[in-house]
C-alpha positions in Angstrom: 64.5 86.4 -75.8 62.0 86.9 -73.0 63.0 88.4 -69.8 61.9 87.5 -66.2 59.8 90.7 -66.1 57.9 89.6 -69.3 57.3 86.2 -67.7 56.2 87.7 -64.5 53.8 90.0 -66.4 52.0 86.9 -67.8 51.2 85.6 -64.3 48.4 88.1 -63.6 47.4 87.8 -59.9 50.2 85.3 -59.3 48.6 82.7 -61.5 45.8 80.2 -60.8 46.3 77.9 -57.8 45.5 74.2 -58.0 44.0 74.2 -54.5 41.3 76.8 -55.3 38.3 75.0 -56.8 34.7 74.1 -56.1 32.7 71.0 -57.1 29.0 70.7 -57.4 27.3 67.4 -58.1 23.5 67.2 -57.5 22.4 63.9 -55.8 25.8 63.5 -54.1 25.0 65.2 -50.8 25.2 68.8 -49.8 28.7 68.6 -48.3 30.6 67.6 -51.5 31.4 71.3 -52.2 33.2 71.6 -48.9 34.6 68.0 -48.7 36.0 67.5 -52.2 39.8 67.5 -51.7 40.9 66.8 -55.2 39.6 66.6 -58.7 40.7 67.7 -62.2 39.6 69.9 -65.0 38.1 67.5 -67.5 40.0 66.0 -70.4 38.9 65.2 -73.9 40.5 63.5 -76.9 39.7 63.8 -80.6 40.5 60.4 -82.2 42.4 60.1 -85.4 41.2 58.4 -88.5 44.0 57.2 -90.7 43.3 56.6 -94.4 46.1 55.0 -96.4 46.6 56.5 -99.9 49.3 55.3 -102.3 51.9 54.8 -99.6 51.0 57.8 -97.5 48.6 58.3 -94.7 46.0 61.0 -94.6 45.0 61.7 -91.0 41.5 63.1 -90.4 39.8 64.1 -87.1 37.5 61.5 -85.7 35.1 61.5 -82.8 35.6 63.3 -79.5 35.7 61.2 -76.4 35.7 62.3 -72.8 37.7 60.7 -70.0 36.0 59.7 -66.7 35.9 62.5 -64.1 37.2 61.6 -60.6 36.6 63.5 -57.4 38.3 62.7 -54.0 36.0 63.3 -51.0 36.6 63.5 -47.2 34.1 61.3 -45.5 32.0 63.1 -42.9 30.8 61.5 -39.6 27.3 61.1 -41.1 28.6 59.5 -44.3 26.2 62.0 -46.1 28.0 62.3 -49.5 28.8 58.6 -49.6 25.3 57.5 -48.7 23.9 59.8 -51.4 26.3 58.4 -54.0 25.5 54.8 -53.0 21.8 55.5 -53.2 22.3 57.1 -56.6 24.1 53.9 -57.8 21.3 51.8 -56.2 18.8 53.7 -58.3 20.8 52.7 -61.4 21.3 49.0 -60.5 20.3 47.3 -57.3 22.9 45.9 -55.0 21.1 42.7 -53.9 19.0 42.0 -57.0 19.0 42.5 -60.7 16.6 45.4 -60.6 17.8 48.3 -62.8 16.6 51.7 -63.8 14.0 51.6 -66.5 14.4 55.2 -67.6 17.2 57.8 -67.7 16.1 59.7 -64.6 19.4 58.7 -62.9 21.3 61.0 -65.3 22.2 64.4 -63.7 21.8 67.0 -66.4 24.3 69.4 -64.9 27.3 69.2 -62.5 30.4 71.4 -62.5 33.9 72.1 -61.4 35.1 75.7 -61.0 38.6 77.0 -60.8 38.6 79.9 -58.3 40.8 82.9 -58.0 42.3 84.1 -54.7 39.2 86.2 -54.1 36.8 83.3 -54.9 36.0 84.8 -58.3 35.3 82.0 -60.9 38.2 81.9 -63.4 36.9 78.8 -65.3 33.8 76.7 -65.1 33.3 73.3 -66.7 29.8 71.8 -66.8 29.2 68.1 -67.2 26.0 66.7 -68.8 24.2 63.4 -68.5 26.4 62.3 -65.7 26.3 59.3 -63.2 28.7 57.7 -60.8 30.4 54.6 -62.3 32.5 53.9 -59.2 32.2 54.8 -55.5 35.7 53.9 -54.2 36.7 52.2 -51.1 37.4 53.8 -47.7 40.7 52.4 -46.5 40.7 51.4 -42.8 43.8 50.8 -40.9 45.2 51.1 -37.4 48.3 52.8 -38.9 46.2 55.8 -39.9 45.8 57.5 -36.6 46.2 61.0 -37.8 44.2 61.1 -41.0 40.6 61.4 -42.2 38.7 58.9 -44.3 38.6 59.7 -47.9 37.3 57.9 -51.0 37.1 58.6 -54.7 34.1 58.8 -57.0 34.4 58.3 -60.8 31.7 59.8 -63.0 30.9 59.0 -66.6 29.1 61.7 -68.7 28.1 62.4 -72.3 30.1 65.6 -72.7 31.3 68.8 -70.9 31.3 72.4 -71.9 33.4 75.3 -70.7 31.1 78.0 -69.7 33.6 80.6 -68.4 
């Protein structure tokens, strides 16, 4: 049976903290690294292929899929990140017309999220490939929100991620 001292020994440096992270997404404005308030380490799922055989099921590994990646951002007074993200979407598909991208230049080849240690060292880094914003979320406005900053969420689709560190 494990003791509290054995448990404590596994939490080197006090363990990673969920509030210590950095986000970098080219084309989304220079402030996103500082103004990203929430995100996640990316998820992936390996689908299951079930093959019936004489009353039993053989389960085999199928294709890997990657969930959308979402980042919450504080809006700045110049709307810099939001404007950059809206322009990026405009490049993909126009707002007021049916014009759409005719090549894949809108895909960002690399973006990342990093888990930071207490000393800002990088504990883990996930890089996203072939990424673009699928959703630039609303900014809720209300007279009830006197003591809060504007925030919005952005969801990204991508081909895959790789853990680099």
